[in-house]
C-alpha positions in Angstrom: 310.7 206.6 12.8 301.7 207.4 12.3 298.2 208.5 13.5 295.2 208.1 11.2 295.4 207.2 7.5 296.5 209.1 4.6 299.2 207.5 2.4 300.9 204.9 4.8 304.6 204.3 3.9 304.7 200.7 2.8 307.7 199.7 4.7 309.8 197.6 3.3 308.3 200.3 4.4 306.5 201.9 1.5 306.7 205.6 1.8 303.3 206.9 1.2 301.7 204.5 3.7 303.9 205.0 6.7 302.1 207.6 8.7 298.4 207.3 8.2 298.0 205.5 11.5 298.8 208.6 13.6 298.7 211.5 11.2 301.9 212.3 12.9 305.5 211.6 12.9 313.1 205.7 13.8 319.1 203.5 14.3 318.0 204.7 16.0 318.9 206.5 18.7 320.9 204.5 20.9 322.8 205.8 24.0 325.5 204.8 26.4 325.9 202.6 29.4 323.6 202.9 32.4 323.1 201.1 35.6 321.9 197.6 36.2 319.1 197.1 38.6 316.7 194.3 39.5 313.0 194.9 39.9 310.7 192.4 41.6 307.5 191.6 40.0 303.8 191.0 41.3 300.4 187.8 39.8 299.5 185.5 37.2 301.6 183.2 35.2 304.3 182.4 37.7 302.0 180.4 39.8 301.3 180.4 43.5 304.6 180.3 45.4 306.6 180.1 42.2 309.4 182.5 41.4 310.7 183.4 38.0 313.7 185.6 37.4 314.0 187.3 34.0 316.9 189.3 32.6 316.6 192.2 30.2 319.5 193.9 28.3 318.8 197.1 26.5 320.2 200.4 25.4 319.9 203.6 27.5 317.1 205.2 25.6 315.0 202.3 26.9 315.9 202.9 30.5 313.2 205.5 31.6 310.2 203.7 30.1 311.5 200.2 30.9 312.2 201.0 34.6 308.7 202.6 34.9 306.9 199.7 33.3 308.9 197.0 35.2 307.8 198.8 38.4 304.2 198.7 37.1 304.5 195.1 36.3 305.3 194.4 39.9 301.7 195.4 40.7 300.3 193.0 38.0 302.4 189.9 38.4 303.5 188.3 41.7 306.5 186.0 41.8 308.3 187.4 38.7 311.4 189.5 39.0 313.1 191.4 36.1 316.7 192.4 36.4 317.4 195.2 33.9 320.7 196.4 32.5 321.6 198.9 29.8 324.7 198.7 27.6 326.3 200.9 24.9 325.0 200.3 21.4 328.3 198.9 20.1 328.3 196.3 22.9 324.7 195.3 22.2 325.5 194.8 18.6 328.4 192.5 19.3 328.3 190.8 22.7 324.5 190.4 22.8 324.4 189.0 19.3 327.1 186.5 20.2 325.1 185.5 23.3 322.0 184.9 21.2 323.9 182.7 18.8 325.4 180.7 21.7 322.1 180.2 23.4 322.8 182.1 26.6 321.1 185.4 25.8 319.0 187.3 28.4 315.3 186.4 28.4 314.3 189.9 27.1 316.5 192.2 25.1 316.7 195.1 22.7 315.7 194.5 19.1 315.9 197.1 16.3 313.0 197.3 13.8 313.2 196.0 10.2 316.6 195.0 8.8 320.0 196.5 8.5 321.8 195.9 11.8 323.2 192.9 13.6 320.4 193.2 16.2 317.6 194.0 13.8 314.4 192.0 13.9 314.9 190.5 10.4 318.4 189.4 11.1 317.9 187.7 14.4 314.3 186.4 13.7 315.6 184.9 10.5 318.2 183.0 12.5 315.5 181.5 14.7 316.6 183.5 17.8 313.4 185.4 18.6 310.2 184.1 20.0 307.0 184.6 18.0 304.7 187.2 19.5 301.9 186.9 16.9 299.3 185.5 19.2 299.3 188.7 21.4 296.4 191.0 21.0 298.4 194.2 20.4 299.9 192.7 17.2 296.6 192.9 15.4 296.7 196.7 15.6 300.1 197.1 13.8 299.3 199.2 10.7 299.9 197.6 7.4 302.7 200.1 6.6 304.5 199.3 9.8 304.4 195.5 9.4 307.8 195.0 7.8 309.4 196.7 10.8 307.7 194.3 13.1 307.2 191.1 11.1 309.1 188.5 9.2 307.1 186.1 6.9 303.9 187.3 8.5 304.9 186.7 12.1 305.6 189.4 14.7 308.9 189.3 16.6 309.4 192.7 18.1 307.5 195.0 20.4 307.9 198.8 19.8 305.8 201.6 21.3 305.7 203.8 18.3 307.7 206.0 15.9 310.2 208.8 16.1 311.5 211.5 13.8 315.0 212.9 13.1 315.5 216.7 13.0 317.2 219.5 14.8 317.0 219.6 18.6 317.7 223.3 19.3 318.2 225.7 22.2 315.6 228.5 22.0 317.7 230.9 24.0 320.7 230.5 21.7 318.5 231.2 18.7 317.0 234.3 20.4 320.4 235.7 21.3 321.6 235.2 17.7 318.5 237.1 16.4 316.8 234.0 15.0 313.0 234.5 15.3 311.9 231.1 14.1 313.2 227.8 12.8 314.2 227.7 9.1 312.1 226.0 6.5 314.6 225.8 3.6 318.3 224.8 3.3 319.4 228.4 2.5 317.5 229.6 5.6 319.2 226.9 7.7 322.6 228.0 6.5 321.7 231.6 7.4 320.6 230.5 10.9 323.9 228.7 11.3 325.8 231.8 10.2 324.0 234.0 12.7 324.7 231.6 15.6 328.3 231.4 14.6 328.6 235.2 14.5 327.0 235.3 18.0 330.0 233.4 19.3 328.3 230.0 19.7 328.9 226.8 17.8 325.9 226.3 15.5 325.8 222.5 15.4 327.1 220.1 18.0 328.3 216.9 16.4 329.3 213.9 18.5 330.8 211.8 15.7 333.0 209.8 18.1 329.8 207.9 19.0 329.3 205.9 15.7 325.5 206.0 15.5 325.5 209.8 15.7 327.4 210.0 12.4 324.4 208.8 10.4 321.8 211.3 11.5 322.7 214.3 9.3 322.6 212.2 6.2 319.4 210.5 7.4 317.8 213.9 7.9 318.8 215.2 4.4 318.3 212.1 2.2 314.5 212.2 2.4 314.6 215.6 0.6 317.6 214.8 -1.7 316.5 211.3 -2.7 312.9 210.3 -1.9 311.2 213.6 -2.6 312.5 213.2 -6.2 312.0 209.4 -6.4 309.8 207.7 -3.7 310.5 204.3 -5.3 314.3 204.6 -4.8 314.5 201.7 -2.4 312.7 199.4 -4.8 315.0 200.4 -7.6 318.1 200.1 -5.5 317.0 196.6 -4.5 316.5 195.7 -8.1 319.9 197.0 -9.1 318.6 199.9 -11.1 320.2 202.6 -9.0 322.8 203.0 -6.2 324.0 205.3 -3.5 326.5 206.8 -6.0 323.9 207.5 -8.6 321.4 209.2 -6.4 320.8 212.2 -4.1 322.9 210.5 -1.5 325.8 212.4 -3.1 323.9 215.7 -2.6 323.3 214.9 1.1 327.0 214.1 1.7 328.0 217.3 -0.1 325.6 219.3 2.2 327.0 217.5 5.2 330.6 218.5 4.3 329.4 222.1 3.5 328.4 222.5 7.1 331.9 221.4 8.1 333.6 223.7 5.6 331.6 226.7 6.8 332.8 226.0 10.4 329.3 225.2 11.7 330.4 222.1 13.7 332.3 222.0 17.0 336.1 221.4 16.8 337.1 217.8 16.3 333.7 216.2 15.9 335.3 212.8 15.6 336.7 213.3 19.1 333.3 214.4 20.5 330.9 212.0 22.1 327.1 211.9 22.1 327.1 212.9 25.8 329.3 215.9 25.0 327.0 216.8 22.1 324.0 216.7 24.4 325.7 218.8 27.1 326.7 221.5 24.5 323.2 222.1 23.3 321.6 221.7 26.7 323.9 224.3 28.3 323.8 226.8 25.3 327.4 226.1 24.1 325.9 225.0 20.8 322.7 226.0 19.1 321.5 222.6 17.9 322.2 219.0 17.2 320.7 216.8 14.5 319.2 214.0 16.5 316.3 211.5 16.8 313.4 212.6 18.9 313.8 209.6 21.1 316.7 211.4 22.9 314.9 214.7 23.3 314.2 214.0 26.9 317.9 213.3 27.5 318.7 216.8 26.2 316.0 218.3 28.4 317.3 216.4 31.4 320.8 218.0 30.9 319.3 221.5 30.6 318.7 223.9 33.5 315.4 224.8 31.9 314.0 221.9 30.0 311.6 224.1 28.1 314.6 225.7 26.4 314.8 222.6 24.2 312.6 221.9 21.2 312.8 220.5 17.7 312.2 221.3 14.0 312.6 219.4 10.7 316.0 219.8 9.1 315.1 221.3 5.6 317.1 219.5 3.0 315.8 221.5 0.0 315.2 225.2 -1.0 311.6 224.5 -2.0 309.6 223.9 1.2 307.3 221.6 -0.7 310.3 219.3 -1.4 311.3 219.1 2.2 310.7 215.5 3.4 311.6 214.0 6.8 312.9 210.7 8.2 310.8 208.8 10.6 310.9 205.2 11.9 309.7 202.7 14.4 311.6 203.2 17.6 313.9 200.7 19.1 312.0 197.9 20.9 312.5 194.5 22.5 311.9 190.9 21.9 312.1 187.6 23.8 314.9 185.1 23.3 313.5 181.9 21.6 315.9 179.8 23.6 315.1 181.2 27.0 313.9 178.7 29.6 311.5 181.4 30.7 310.2 182.3 27.3 306.5 182.2 28.2 307.1 184.6 31.1 309.2 186.8 28.9 306.4 186.9 26.3 303.8 187.6 29.1 305.8 190.8 30.0 305.8 191.9 26.3 302.0 191.3 26.3 301.7 193.6 29.3 303.7 196.3 27.4 301.3 195.9 24.5 298.3 197.3 26.5 297.4 200.7 25.3 298.1 202.5 28.5 301.6 201.1 28.5 302.2 201.9 24.8 301.2 205.5 25.9 303.6 205.5 28.8 306.6 204.2 26.8 305.9 206.6 23.9 305.6 209.6 26.2 308.8 208.9 28.0 310.8 209.1 24.7 308.9 211.7 22.8 307.6 209.1 20.3 304.3 208.9 18.5 302.3 206.0 20.0 301.8 202.9 17.8 298.1 203.2 18.4 296.2 206.0 20.1 293.4 206.5 22.5 292.2 209.4 24.6 295.2 209.0 26.9 297.7 209.3 24.1 299.9 212.4 23.9 302.3 213.8 21.4 305.2 216.0 22.6 304.6 219.7 21.5 308.2 219.7 20.1 307.0 217.4 17.4 304.2 219.6 16.2 306.2 221.1 13.3 306.8 217.6 12.0 303.2 216.6 11.9 302.2 218.3 8.6 305.0 216.5 6.8 304.2 213.0 8.1 301.1 212.5 6.0 302.8 212.2 2.6 306.4 213.5 3.0 307.9 211.0 5.5 310.1 208.0 4.9 311.4 205.3 7.2 315.0 205.4 8.5 317.2 204.4 5.7 318.7 201.3 7.3 315.2 199.7 7.7 315.3 198.9 4.0 318.9 197.9 3.7 319.4 194.2 2.8 322.1 193.3 5.3 323.9 194.4 8.5 327.0 195.6 6.6 325.7 198.9 5.2 325.0 200.8 8.4 328.5 200.3 10.0 330.0 201.2 6.6 328.0 204.4 6.6 329.3 205.2 10.2 332.9 204.6 9.1 332.8 206.6 5.9 331.2 209.6 7.5 334.0 209.7 10.1 336.5 209.4 7.3 334.9 212.2 5.4 335.0 214.4 8.4 338.7 213.5 8.9 339.5 214.2 5.2 340.6 210.5 4.8 338.2 209.8 1.9 336.2 211.7 -0.7 332.5 211.4 -1.4 333.1 209.1 -4.4 335.1 206.8 -2.2 332.5 206.9 0.5 329.6 206.1 -1.8 331.6 203.3 -3.5 332.1 201.6 -0.1 328.5 201.9 0.8 327.5 200.4 -2.6 329.9 197.5 -2.1 328.5 196.9 1.4 324.9 196.9 0.0 325.8 194.3 -2.6 327.1 191.8 0.0 
């Protein structure tokens, strides 16, 4: 979760049409609490002598681009201040959703693309809680394949700067010391790499499963190969009741997940390890890699003594390289509260974010592929190995097609239970199918 056209993934999002916009490479990666800080803004819209105070609540992976762009907004709009704060994902999914329903939400806030979580675009726009952004010029550039991530009933309710991918963030020095010359391209090669790293005395894969959203990323990385490479229409068939998690390659992906655990490739007690600890392990060379979303690559680099030690590669979920597919999705964005007394000023800020130079700034800050591109757009070199797969072997993050906000937290919970030995794969898939049917 993209550059020029070749089979766009239709997104409910239809698979083959997802990435033609950028020819290149979304959840979501969501981080933990950061500071709250007001920024005072700069000219039009507030009126001479007028003052408007806006509030924004987001998650931490929005902090770097948001603070940068709020500062830039200061130069463009006098009389407007924006106080920003960043909360843990779980808090956003509960307290912010409650505030929205009660009519006392912040003017601007995090919104997740598509459907599938309590703070997803379809869920909150469907409840009448998001302002319509459709009149803004940037919305006319949304590629057809991306529209279901941004739109409900033809209207746009979320701003997002682009798309990100899920793969293995790895420490090059750990790989070198273990005698690994290059990233693996098949599942068997991946297991061999893990074994070499383990024998070198280093944990092959850091897994911070105490942080719920981290639990989903390994299955998300494998399912494109185990499910969609075999049946690109899986989502449509599942929605029509013609298949299920239990009847599909989801079973294979969970078996592969547990195989990694049984071989001793995870750190001790992954259910007691946080995302922050996972990040530190890879950044400092105590672990070889972590399966993560590219939006957090910069956080891993920030934790490293030498940022260039960190890069990414696609997690190969098949032994035939031609059957290796990858997950990609629209990155976490923001919307304006429909009930805000300052809704027009909030929308004006989003319109500012929709300018191409600001799309570029946001996307660069989180190693995303910009929604649209111009000469000033850049793609992080770490994503280059993903680009050949994005033309016709990329699928949206699984939750963006799920019909309700029950499946994703169920997925979190069953993965933690699988890791703890409290449930088997049959039981896990049954719970997910039950949640899907709600």
